A tleap script that builds the chain and sets N, CA, C and O, in Angstrom:
source leaprc.protein.ff14SB
mol = sequence {
  NMET PRO GLU GLN ASP THR GLY PHE SER GLU
  ALA LEU ALA LEU ALA ARG ARG PHE ARG ASP
  GLU ARG ASP TRP ALA GLN PHE HIE ASN PRO
  LYS ASP LEU ALA ALA SER ILE ALA ILE GLU
  ALA GLY GLU LEU LEU GLU THR PHE GLN TRP
  SER GLY ALA ASP LEU GLN ARG GLU ASP ARG
  ARG ALA GLU THR VAL ASP GLU LEU ALA ASP
  VAL LEU LEU TYR CYS VAL TYR LEU ALA ASP
  ALA LEU GLY VAL ASP ALA PRO THR ILE MET
  ALA ASP LYS LEU ALA ARG ASN GLY ARG ARG
  TYR PRO THR GLU LYS ALA ARG GLY ASN ALA
  ARG LYS TRP SER ALA CGLU
}
set mol.1.N position { 0.830 -1.188 0.000 }
set mol.1.CA position { 0.000 0.000 0.000 }
set mol.1.C position { 0.876 1.254 0.000 }
set mol.1.O position { 1.997 1.234 0.509 }
set mol.2.N position { 0.366 2.332 -0.567 }
set mol.2.CA position { 1.162 3.559 -0.626 }
set mol.2.C position { 1.349 4.163 0.754 }
set mol.2.O position { 0.526 3.994 1.654 }
set mol.3.N position { 2.455 4.868 0.888 }
set mol.3.CA position { 2.726 5.533 2.157 }
set mol.3.C position { 1.728 6.654 2.407 }
set mol.3.O position { 1.336 6.910 3.545 }
set mol.4.N position { 1.321 7.321 1.325 }
set mol.4.CA position { 0.394 8.431 1.433 }
set mol.4.C position { -0.803 8.139 0.553 }
set mol.4.O position { -0.640 7.765 -0.609 }
set mol.5.N position { -1.995 8.301 1.083 }
set mol.5.CA position { -3.204 8.061 0.304 }
set mol.5.C position { -3.613 9.357 -0.376 }
set mol.5.O position { -4.269 10.208 0.225 }
set mol.6.N position { -3.219 9.496 -1.632 }
set mol.6.CA position { -3.579 10.664 -2.419 }
set mol.6.C position { -4.878 10.363 -3.128 }
set mol.6.O position { -4.971 9.386 -3.871 }
set mol.7.N position { -5.887 11.194 -2.906 }
set mol.7.CA position { -7.162 11.004 -3.576 }
set mol.7.C position { -7.018 11.177 -5.078 }
set mol.7.O position { -6.105 11.854 -5.552 }
set mol.8.N position { -7.928 10.560 -5.823 }
set mol.8.CA position { -7.850 10.598 -7.274 }
set mol.8.C position { -7.912 12.033 -7.789 }
set mol.8.O position { -7.152 12.402 -8.684 }
set mol.9.N position { -8.795 12.829 -7.242 }
set mol.9.CA position { -8.911 14.227 -7.687 }
set mol.9.C position { -7.624 14.999 -7.432 }
set mol.9.O position { -7.197 15.807 -8.256 }
set mol.10.N position { -7.015 14.741 -6.283 }
set mol.10.CA position { -5.748 15.410 -5.961 }
set mol.10.C position { -4.645 14.949 -6.910 }
set mol.10.O position { -3.831 15.760 -7.351 }
set mol.11.N position { -4.610 13.665 -7.225 }
set mol.11.CA position { -3.601 13.148 -8.152 }
set mol.11.C position { -3.789 13.749 -9.543 }
set mol.11.O position { -2.811 14.090 -10.210 }
set mol.12.N position { -5.043 13.879 -9.984 }
set mol.12.CA position { -5.313 14.521 -11.270 }
set mol.12.C position { -4.800 15.957 -11.274 }
set mol.12.O position { -4.169 16.396 -12.235 }
set mol.13.N position { -5.072 16.678 -10.200 }
set mol.13.CA position { -4.625 18.073 -10.104 }
set mol.13.C position { -3.102 18.168 -10.116 }
set mol.13.O position { -2.543 19.058 -10.757 }
set mol.14.N position { -2.431 17.265 -9.419 }
set mol.14.CA position { -0.966 17.259 -9.402 }
set mol.14.C position { -0.404 17.005 -10.796 }
set mol.14.O position { 0.542 17.671 -11.217 }
set mol.15.N position { -0.982 16.046 -11.510 }
set mol.15.CA position { -0.511 15.721 -12.864 }
set mol.15.C position { -0.708 16.908 -13.796 }
set mol.15.O position { 0.182 17.251 -14.575 }
set mol.16.N position { -1.869 17.526 -13.713 }
set mol.16.CA position { -2.145 18.684 -14.576 }
set mol.16.C position { -1.220 19.852 -14.257 }
set mol.16.O position { -0.712 20.518 -15.159 }
set mol.17.N position { -1.007 20.093 -12.971 }
set mol.17.CA position { -0.122 21.195 -12.570 }
set mol.17.C position { 1.304 20.936 -13.055 }
set mol.17.O position { 1.955 21.845 -13.569 }
set mol.18.N position { 1.791 19.713 -12.900 }
set mol.18.CA position { 3.127 19.343 -13.371 }
set mol.18.C position { 3.262 19.636 -14.863 }
set mol.18.O position { 4.230 20.256 -15.303 }
set mol.19.N position { 2.269 19.175 -15.637 }
set mol.19.CA position { 2.269 19.392 -17.085 }
set mol.19.C position { 2.200 20.884 -17.420 }
set mol.19.O position { 2.964 21.376 -18.250 }
set mol.20.N position { 1.299 21.581 -16.782 }
set mol.20.CA position { 1.075 22.985 -17.112 }
set mol.20.C position { 2.240 23.883 -16.714 }
set mol.20.O position { 2.536 24.851 -17.415 }
set mol.21.N position { 2.908 23.581 -15.601 }
set mol.21.CA position { 4.082 24.363 -15.196 }
set mol.21.C position { 5.196 24.280 -16.229 }
set mol.21.O position { 6.029 25.182 -16.324 }
set mol.22.N position { 5.211 23.210 -16.993 }
set mol.22.CA position { 6.243 22.999 -18.015 }
set mol.22.C position { 5.752 23.352 -19.422 }
set mol.22.O position { 6.498 23.243 -20.395 }
set mol.23.N position { 4.495 23.772 -19.516 }
set mol.23.CA position { 3.873 24.128 -20.793 }
set mol.23.C position { 3.951 22.970 -21.784 }
set mol.23.O position { 4.266 23.168 -22.957 }
set mol.24.N position { 3.662 21.765 -21.304 }
set mol.24.CA position { 3.740 20.580 -22.141 }
set mol.24.C position { 2.415 20.218 -22.798 }
set mol.24.O position { 2.403 19.378 -23.697 }
set mol.25.N position { 1.305 20.810 -22.391 }
set mol.25.CA position { 0.006 20.462 -22.974 }
set mol.25.C position { 0.013 20.669 -24.485 }
set mol.25.O position { -0.692 19.969 -25.213 }
set mol.26.N position { 0.799 21.618 -24.953 }
set mol.26.CA position { 0.869 21.892 -26.390 }
set mol.26.C position { 1.387 20.691 -27.184 }
set mol.26.O position { 1.134 20.589 -28.385 }
set mol.27.N position { 2.102 19.791 -26.531 }
set mol.27.CA position { 2.646 18.602 -27.199 }
set mol.27.C position { 1.752 17.377 -27.018 }
set mol.27.O position { 2.017 16.323 -27.595 }
set mol.28.N position { 0.707 17.511 -26.228 }
set mol.28.CA position { -0.121 16.374 -25.834 }
set mol.28.C position { -1.315 16.195 -26.758 }
set mol.28.O position { -2.457 16.427 -26.362 }
set mol.29.N position { -1.047 15.785 -27.985 }
set mol.29.CA position { -2.146 15.466 -28.902 }
set mol.29.C position { -2.556 14.008 -28.670 }
set mol.29.O position { -1.743 13.195 -28.229 }
set mol.30.N position { -3.809 13.683 -28.965 }
set mol.30.CA position { -4.301 12.329 -28.674 }
set mol.30.C position { -3.458 11.201 -29.268 }
set mol.30.O position { -3.221 10.198 -28.594 }
set mol.31.N position { -3.000 11.341 -30.515 }
set mol.31.CA position { -2.213 10.268 -31.131 }
set mol.31.C position { -0.928 10.005 -30.356 }
set mol.31.O position { -0.612 8.855 -30.051 }
set mol.32.N position { -0.189 11.057 -30.037 }
set mol.32.CA position { 1.079 10.869 -29.329 }
set mol.32.C position { 0.858 10.371 -27.906 }
set mol.32.O position { 1.659 9.594 -27.387 }
set mol.33.N position { -0.214 10.812 -27.280 }
set mol.33.CA position { -0.504 10.319 -25.931 }
set mol.33.C position { -0.904 8.849 -25.963 }
set mol.33.O position { -0.482 8.075 -25.105 }
set mol.34.N position { -1.717 8.456 -26.948 }
set mol.34.CA position { -2.087 7.043 -27.071 }
set mol.34.C position { -0.843 6.192 -27.334 }
set mol.34.O position { -0.700 5.105 -26.775 }
set mol.35.N position { 0.052 6.692 -28.185 }
set mol.35.CA position { 1.307 5.967 -28.436 }
set mol.35.C position { 2.123 5.861 -27.160 }
set mol.35.O position { 2.710 4.817 -26.874 }
set mol.36.N position { 2.158 6.935 -26.399 }
set mol.36.CA position { 2.925 6.929 -25.148 }
set mol.36.C position { 2.356 5.930 -24.152 }
set mol.36.O position { 3.104 5.264 -23.436 }
set mol.37.N position { 1.027 5.825 -24.108 }
set mol.37.CA position { 0.397 4.826 -23.228 }
set mol.37.C position { 0.849 3.427 -23.634 }
set mol.37.O position { 1.225 2.620 -22.784 }
set mol.38.N position { 0.812 3.144 -24.927 }
set mol.38.CA position { 1.214 1.817 -25.411 }
set mol.38.C position { 2.679 1.541 -25.111 }
set mol.38.O position { 3.034 0.438 -24.697 }
set mol.39.N position { 3.523 2.532 -25.317 }
set mol.39.CA position { 4.959 2.375 -25.061 }
set mol.39.C position { 5.201 2.110 -23.580 }
set mol.39.O position { 5.937 1.193 -23.215 }
set mol.40.N position { 4.574 2.920 -22.732 }
set mol.40.CA position { 4.766 2.744 -21.287 }
set mol.40.C position { 4.159 1.429 -20.807 }
set mol.40.O position { 4.692 0.801 -19.893 }
set mol.41.N position { 3.039 1.003 -21.418 }
set mol.41.CA position { 2.452 -0.292 -21.062 }
set mol.41.C position { 3.417 -1.419 -21.399 }
set mol.41.O position { 3.511 -2.400 -20.661 }
set mol.42.N position { 4.136 -1.282 -22.509 }
set mol.42.CA position { 5.160 -2.263 -22.868 }
set mol.42.C position { 6.275 -2.295 -21.841 }
set mol.42.O position { 6.770 -3.364 -21.484 }
set mol.43.N position { 6.668 -1.121 -21.367 }
set mol.43.CA position { 7.709 -1.064 -20.342 }
set mol.43.C position { 7.214 -1.666 -19.028 }
set mol.43.O position { 7.985 -2.291 -18.299 }
set mol.44.N position { 5.934 -1.477 -18.727 }
set mol.44.CA position { 5.342 -2.102 -17.546 }
set mol.44.C position { 5.379 -3.621 -17.688 }
set mol.44.O position { 5.780 -4.326 -16.762 }
set mol.45.N position { 4.964 -4.114 -18.838 }
set mol.45.CA position { 4.980 -5.555 -19.079 }
set mol.45.C position { 6.389 -6.119 -19.003 }
set mol.45.O position { 6.586 -7.244 -18.544 }
set mol.46.N position { 7.359 -5.350 -19.448 }
set mol.46.CA position { 8.746 -5.795 -19.423 }
set mol.46.C position { 9.229 -6.102 -18.005 }
set mol.46.O position { 10.124 -6.927 -17.823 }
set mol.47.N position { 8.645 -5.449 -17.002 }
set mol.47.CA position { 9.074 -5.730 -15.629 }
set mol.47.C position { 8.700 -7.143 -15.194 }
set mol.47.O position { 9.226 -7.646 -14.201 }
set mol.48.N position { 7.794 -7.787 -15.932 }
set mol.48.CA position { 7.404 -9.170 -15.639 }
set mol.48.C position { 8.061 -10.168 -16.588 }
set mol.48.O position { 7.898 -11.376 -16.418 }
set mol.49.N position { 8.793 -9.688 -17.575 }
set mol.49.CA position { 9.408 -10.576 -18.560 }
set mol.49.C position { 10.363 -11.551 -17.881 }
set mol.49.O position { 11.139 -11.174 -17.003 }
set mol.50.N position { 10.291 -12.786 -18.296 }
set mol.50.CA position { 11.140 -13.874 -17.808 }
set mol.50.C position { 10.922 -14.145 -16.327 }
set mol.50.O position { 11.822 -14.622 -15.636 }
set mol.51.N position { 9.727 -13.841 -15.846 }
set mol.51.CA position { 9.465 -14.057 -14.425 }
set mol.51.C position { 9.102 -15.495 -14.110 }
set mol.51.O position { 9.095 -15.893 -12.946 }
set mol.52.N position { 8.801 -16.280 -15.139 }
set mol.52.CA position { 8.451 -17.671 -14.897 }
set mol.52.C position { 7.222 -17.778 -14.019 }
set mol.52.O position { 6.241 -17.061 -14.217 }
set mol.53.N position { 7.277 -18.659 -13.065 }
set mol.53.CA position { 6.131 -18.882 -12.189 }
set mol.53.C position { 5.957 -17.761 -11.169 }
set mol.53.O position { 4.868 -17.598 -10.618 }
set mol.54.N position { 7.006 -16.988 -10.908 }
set mol.54.CA position { 6.940 -15.909 -9.920 }
set mol.54.C position { 6.371 -14.663 -10.593 }
set mol.54.O position { 7.117 -13.844 -11.129 }
set mol.55.N position { 5.060 -14.526 -10.561 }
set mol.55.CA position { 4.420 -13.412 -11.244 }
set mol.55.C position { 4.453 -12.117 -10.436 }
set mol.55.O position { 4.097 -11.060 -10.958 }
set mol.56.N position { 4.862 -12.179 -9.211 }
set mol.56.CA position { 4.885 -10.980 -8.378 }
set mol.56.C position { 6.111 -10.114 -8.627 }
set mol.56.O position { 6.014 -8.887 -8.597 }
set mol.57.N position { 7.254 -10.728 -8.871 }
set mol.57.CA position { 8.503 -10.011 -9.148 }
set mol.57.C position { 8.804 -8.949 -8.099 }
set mol.57.O position { 9.001 -7.779 -8.426 }
set mol.58.N position { 8.839 -9.357 -6.862 }
set mol.58.CA position { 9.138 -8.416 -5.772 }
set mol.58.C position { 10.470 -7.709 -5.984 }
set mol.58.O position { 10.657 -6.580 -5.531 }
set mol.59.N position { 11.405 -8.379 -6.679 }
set mol.59.CA position { 12.708 -7.772 -6.932 }
set mol.59.C position { 12.610 -6.575 -7.875 }
set mol.59.O position { 13.537 -5.770 -7.958 }
set mol.60.N position { 11.494 -6.459 -8.579 }
set mol.60.CA position { 11.304 -5.349 -9.527 }
set mol.60.C position { 10.063 -4.523 -9.192 }
set mol.60.O position { 9.561 -3.781 -10.037 }
set mol.61.N position { 9.582 -4.650 -7.990 }
set mol.61.CA position { 8.351 -3.965 -7.588 }
set mol.61.C position { 8.438 -2.456 -7.792 }
set mol.61.O position { 7.509 -1.864 -8.343 }
set mol.62.N position { 9.510 -1.827 -7.372 }
set mol.62.CA position { 9.634 -0.370 -7.500 }
set mol.62.C position { 9.582 0.044 -8.966 }
set mol.62.O position { 8.953 1.045 -9.310 }
set mol.63.N position { 10.236 -0.716 -9.819 }
set mol.63.CA position { 10.229 -0.429 -11.256 }
set mol.63.C position { 8.828 -0.637 -11.835 }
set mol.63.O position { 8.370 0.157 -12.658 }
set mol.64.N position { 8.155 -1.692 -11.411 }
set mol.64.CA position { 6.792 -1.968 -11.872 }
set mol.64.C position { 5.860 -0.824 -11.496 }
set mol.64.O position { 5.087 -0.349 -12.328 }
set mol.65.N position { 5.932 -0.387 -10.261 }
set mol.65.CA position { 5.086 0.710 -9.789 }
set mol.65.C position { 5.393 1.994 -10.550 }
set mol.65.O position { 4.481 2.748 -10.888 }
set mol.66.N position { 6.657 2.244 -10.818 }
set mol.66.CA position { 7.065 3.435 -11.559 }
set mol.66.C position { 6.492 3.423 -12.978 }
set mol.66.O position { 6.013 4.448 -13.462 }
set mol.67.N position { 6.541 2.273 -13.639 }
set mol.67.CA position { 5.994 2.158 -14.993 }
set mol.67.C position { 4.467 2.277 -14.976 }
set mol.67.O position { 3.884 2.876 -15.880 }
set mol.68.N position { 3.824 1.714 -13.960 }
set mol.68.CA position { 2.382 1.855 -13.816 }
set mol.68.C position { 2.006 3.329 -13.678 }
set mol.68.O position { 1.027 3.780 -14.272 }
set mol.69.N position { 2.774 4.070 -12.904 }
set mol.69.CA position { 2.522 5.508 -12.750 }
set mol.69.C position { 2.624 6.225 -14.085 }
set mol.69.O position { 1.819 7.110 -14.375 }
set mol.70.N position { 3.611 5.853 -14.907 }
set mol.70.CA position { 3.739 6.468 -16.240 }
set mol.70.C position { 2.486 6.219 -17.080 }
set mol.70.O position { 1.974 7.135 -17.724 }
set mol.71.N position { 1.995 4.984 -17.072 }
set mol.71.CA position { 0.798 4.648 -17.841 }
set mol.71.C position { -0.386 5.482 -17.347 }
set mol.71.O position { -1.121 6.059 -18.149 }
set mol.72.N position { -0.564 5.542 -16.044 }
set mol.72.CA position { -1.684 6.297 -15.485 }
set mol.72.C position { -1.594 7.784 -15.815 }
set mol.72.O position { -2.603 8.410 -16.138 }
set mol.73.N position { -0.398 8.346 -15.737 }
set mol.73.CA position { -0.235 9.765 -16.060 }
set mol.73.C position { -0.588 10.050 -17.510 }
set mol.73.O position { -1.296 11.016 -17.797 }
set mol.74.N position { -0.107 9.225 -18.423 }
set mol.74.CA position { -0.448 9.439 -19.827 }
set mol.74.C position { -1.945 9.261 -20.066 }
set mol.74.O position { -2.514 9.934 -20.926 }
set mol.75.N position { -2.586 8.369 -19.323 }
set mol.75.CA position { -4.043 8.219 -19.446 }
set mol.75.C position { -4.759 9.491 -19.002 }
set mol.75.O position { -5.725 9.916 -19.636 }
set mol.76.N position { -4.292 10.093 -17.925 }
set mol.76.CA position { -4.866 11.361 -17.461 }
set mol.76.C position { -4.691 12.439 -18.521 }
set mol.76.O position { -5.624 13.185 -18.816 }
set mol.77.N position { -3.504 12.516 -19.088 }
set mol.77.CA position { -3.247 13.537 -20.103 }
set mol.77.C position { -4.084 13.295 -21.362 }
set mol.77.O position { -4.535 14.250 -21.993 }
set mol.78.N position { -4.297 12.030 -21.732 }
set mol.78.CA position { -5.124 11.730 -22.896 }
set mol.78.C position { -6.576 12.113 -22.622 }
set mol.78.O position { -7.241 12.680 -23.489 }
set mol.79.N position { -7.065 11.812 -21.444 }
set mol.79.CA position { -8.435 12.208 -21.099 }
set mol.79.C position { -8.593 13.721 -21.230 }
set mol.79.O position { -9.592 14.201 -21.765 }
set mol.80.N position { -7.613 14.463 -20.744 }
set mol.80.CA position { -7.659 15.921 -20.869 }
set mol.80.C position { -7.647 16.347 -22.333 }
set mol.80.O position { -8.421 17.215 -22.735 }
set mol.81.N position { -6.774 15.742 -23.123 }
set mol.81.CA position { -6.665 16.110 -24.533 }
set mol.81.C position { -7.964 15.814 -25.282 }
set mol.81.O position { -8.307 16.522 -26.230 }
set mol.82.N position { -8.681 14.783 -24.867 }
set mol.82.CA position { -9.949 14.432 -25.503 }
set mol.82.C position { -11.125 15.213 -24.915 }
set mol.82.O position { -12.239 15.158 -25.435 }
set mol.83.N position { -10.864 15.936 -23.832 }
set mol.83.CA position { -11.923 16.718 -23.203 }
set mol.83.C position { -12.928 15.882 -22.446 }
set mol.83.O position { -14.108 16.228 -22.378 }
set mol.84.N position { -12.464 14.771 -21.870 }
set mol.84.CA position { -13.356 13.916 -21.089 }
set mol.84.C position { -12.879 13.877 -19.642 }
set mol.84.O position { -11.701 14.085 -19.353 }
set mol.85.N position { -13.808 13.607 -18.751 }
set mol.85.CA position { -13.507 13.520 -17.328 }
set mol.85.C position { -13.177 12.070 -16.981 }
set mol.85.O position { -14.035 11.194 -17.087 }
set mol.86.N position { -11.940 11.818 -16.570 }
set mol.86.CA position { -11.489 10.444 -16.323 }
set mol.86.C position { -12.384 9.687 -15.337 }
set mol.86.O position { -12.798 8.572 -15.652 }
set mol.87.N position { -12.703 10.241 -14.158 }
set mol.87.CA position { -13.569 9.488 -13.244 }
set mol.87.C position { -14.944 9.170 -13.841 }
set mol.87.O position { -15.496 8.097 -13.594 }
set mol.88.N position { -15.488 10.087 -14.613 }
set mol.88.CA position { -16.800 9.861 -15.221 }
set mol.88.C position { -16.752 8.748 -16.250 }
set mol.88.O position { -17.619 7.874 -16.250 }
set mol.89.N position { -15.752 8.760 -17.133 }
set mol.89.CA position { -15.711 7.710 -18.154 }
set mol.89.C position { -15.386 6.353 -17.538 }
set mol.89.O position { -15.816 5.320 -18.051 }
set mol.90.N position { -14.633 6.349 -16.447 }
set mol.90.CA position { -14.363 5.090 -15.744 }
set mol.90.C position { -15.659 4.544 -15.143 }
set mol.90.O position { -15.952 3.355 -15.270 }
set mol.91.N position { -16.429 5.408 -14.491 }
set mol.91.CA position { -17.699 4.981 -13.889 }
set mol.91.C position { -18.671 4.505 -14.954 }
set mol.91.O position { -19.365 3.506 -14.765 }
set mol.92.N position { -18.723 5.226 -16.088 }
set mol.92.CA position { -19.605 4.816 -17.179 }
set mol.92.C position { -19.213 3.444 -17.719 }
set mol.92.O position { -20.077 2.606 -17.977 }
set mol.93.N position { -17.916 3.215 -17.888 }
set mol.93.CA position { -17.441 1.929 -18.401 }
set mol.93.C position { -17.753 0.803 -17.415 }
set mol.93.O position { -18.152 -0.286 -17.827 }
set mol.94.N position { -17.576 1.055 -16.124 }
set mol.94.CA position { -17.904 0.041 -15.123 }
set mol.94.C position { -19.388 -0.288 -15.142 }
set mol.94.O position { -19.768 -1.445 -14.968 }
set mol.95.N position { -20.232 0.721 -15.353 }
set mol.95.CA position { -21.679 0.474 -15.430 }
set mol.95.C position { -22.000 -0.402 -16.645 }
set mol.95.O position { -22.787 -1.343 -16.540 }
set mol.96.N position { -21.394 -0.097 -17.795 }
set mol.96.CA position { -21.615 -0.919 -18.993 }
set mol.96.C position { -21.108 -2.345 -18.778 }
set mol.96.O position { -21.775 -3.311 -19.147 }
set mol.97.N position { -19.917 -2.467 -18.173 }
set mol.97.CA position { -19.368 -3.801 -17.904 }
set mol.97.C position { -20.236 -4.562 -16.913 }
set mol.97.O position { -20.359 -5.784 -16.997 }
set mol.98.N position { -20.835 -3.842 -15.978 }
set mol.98.CA position { -21.733 -4.485 -15.021 }
set mol.98.C position { -22.934 -5.118 -15.706 }
set mol.98.O position { -23.409 -6.176 -15.292 }
set mol.99.N position { -23.422 -4.466 -16.753 }
set mol.99.CA position { -24.532 -5.024 -17.520 }
set mol.99.C position { -24.064 -6.196 -18.383 }
set mol.99.O position { -24.784 -7.180 -18.549 }
set mol.100.N position { -22.863 -6.083 -18.926 }
set mol.100.CA position { -22.335 -7.152 -19.788 }
set mol.100.C position { -21.943 -8.386 -18.986 }
set mol.100.O position { -22.069 -9.513 -19.464 }
set mol.101.N position { -21.472 -8.168 -17.778 }
set mol.101.CA position { -20.971 -9.253 -16.937 }
set mol.101.C position { -21.694 -9.223 -15.590 }
set mol.101.O position { -21.102 -8.828 -14.586 }
set mol.102.N position { -22.958 -9.632 -15.551 }
set mol.102.CA position { -23.690 -9.605 -14.292 }
set mol.102.C position { -23.025 -10.519 -13.258 }
set mol.102.O position { -22.507 -11.585 -13.590 }
set mol.103.N position { -23.053 -10.086 -12.028 }
set mol.103.CA position { -22.379 -10.795 -10.937 }
set mol.103.C position { -22.762 -12.270 -10.901 }
set mol.103.O position { -21.900 -13.132 -10.734 }
set mol.104.N position { -24.034 -12.558 -11.056 }
set mol.104.CA position { -24.478 -13.952 -10.924 }
set mol.104.C position { -23.909 -14.859 -12.019 }
set mol.104.O position { -23.858 -16.076 -11.843 }
set mol.105.N position { -23.483 -14.283 -13.141 }
set mol.105.CA position { -22.909 -15.102 -14.214 }
set mol.105.C position { -21.382 -15.008 -14.252 }
set mol.105.O position { -20.717 -15.922 -14.740 }
set mol.106.N position { -20.832 -13.920 -13.745 }
set mol.106.CA position { -19.396 -13.682 -13.892 }
set mol.106.C position { -18.585 -13.982 -12.634 }
set mol.106.O position { -17.377 -14.199 -12.730 }
set mol.107.N position { -19.198 -13.998 -11.488 }
set mol.107.CA position { -18.452 -14.144 -10.232 }
set mol.107.C position { -17.602 -15.414 -10.228 }
set mol.107.O position { -18.114 -16.520 -10.400 }
set mol.108.N position { -16.301 -15.234 -10.028 }
set mol.108.CA position { -15.370 -16.351 -9.946 }
set mol.108.C position { -15.092 -17.041 -11.265 }
set mol.108.O position { -14.503 -18.122 -11.285 }
set mol.109.N position { -15.508 -16.432 -12.370 }
set mol.109.CA position { -15.376 -17.057 -13.677 }
set mol.109.C position { -14.612 -16.110 -14.603 }
set mol.109.O position { -15.082 -15.008 -14.886 }
set mol.110.N position { -13.455 -16.528 -15.068 }
set mol.110.CA position { -12.634 -15.688 -15.934 }
set mol.110.C position { -13.008 -15.840 -17.413 }
set mol.110.O position { -12.456 -15.145 -18.266 }
set mol.111.N position { -13.937 -16.743 -17.715 }
set mol.111.CA position { -14.336 -16.987 -19.095 }
set mol.111.C position { -15.041 -15.761 -19.658 }
set mol.111.O position { -15.833 -15.121 -18.967 }
set mol.112.N position { -14.754 -15.438 -20.905 }
set mol.112.CA position { -15.401 -14.316 -21.585 }
set mol.112.C position { -16.867 -14.639 -21.768 }
set mol.112.O position { -17.219 -15.689 -22.305 }
set mol.113.N position { -17.716 -13.741 -21.324 }
set mol.113.CA position { -19.134 -13.919 -21.457 }
set mol.113.C position { -19.773 -12.558 -21.607 }
set mol.113.O position { -19.320 -11.589 -20.998 }
set mol.114.N position { -20.798 -12.472 -22.394 }
set mol.114.CA position { -21.469 -11.188 -22.568 }
set mol.114.C position { -22.953 -11.406 -22.748 }
set mol.114.O position { -23.392 -12.340 -23.419 }
set mol.115.N position { -23.717 -10.520 -22.130 }
set mol.115.CA position { -25.176 -10.563 -22.260 }
set mol.115.C position { -25.601 -9.959 -23.584 }
set mol.115.O position { -26.751 -10.124 -23.992 }
set mol.116.N position { -24.706 -9.264 -24.263 }
set mol.116.CA position { -25.038 -8.594 -25.515 }
set mol.116.C position { -25.098 -9.570 -26.660 }
set mol.116.O position { -25.367 -9.175 -27.794 }
savepdb mol mol.pdb
quit
């Protein structure tokens, strides 16, 4: 668990302030941000490469968390570039997924299933 519990709204504000203090929003077009998400996701996945049966990789935990933070930051910046509210689109997606994967059919089952 994190040492400090930063609320999502506060984390969004910190990310935006960091970007804006450096005047980087001008470089944050959706295509480049989407590419950056994919690149950083690859770097996140790389922290698990060759892990074999040990999927936790405690020896690389700090690196894994750092790469996860990069992915999340680029997601925040992409949401801003698209003019959408990250918490709202997350809640909307969870509501849609809730309809697609009702608890009584999906609980404890990793198999792909859809009511649609």
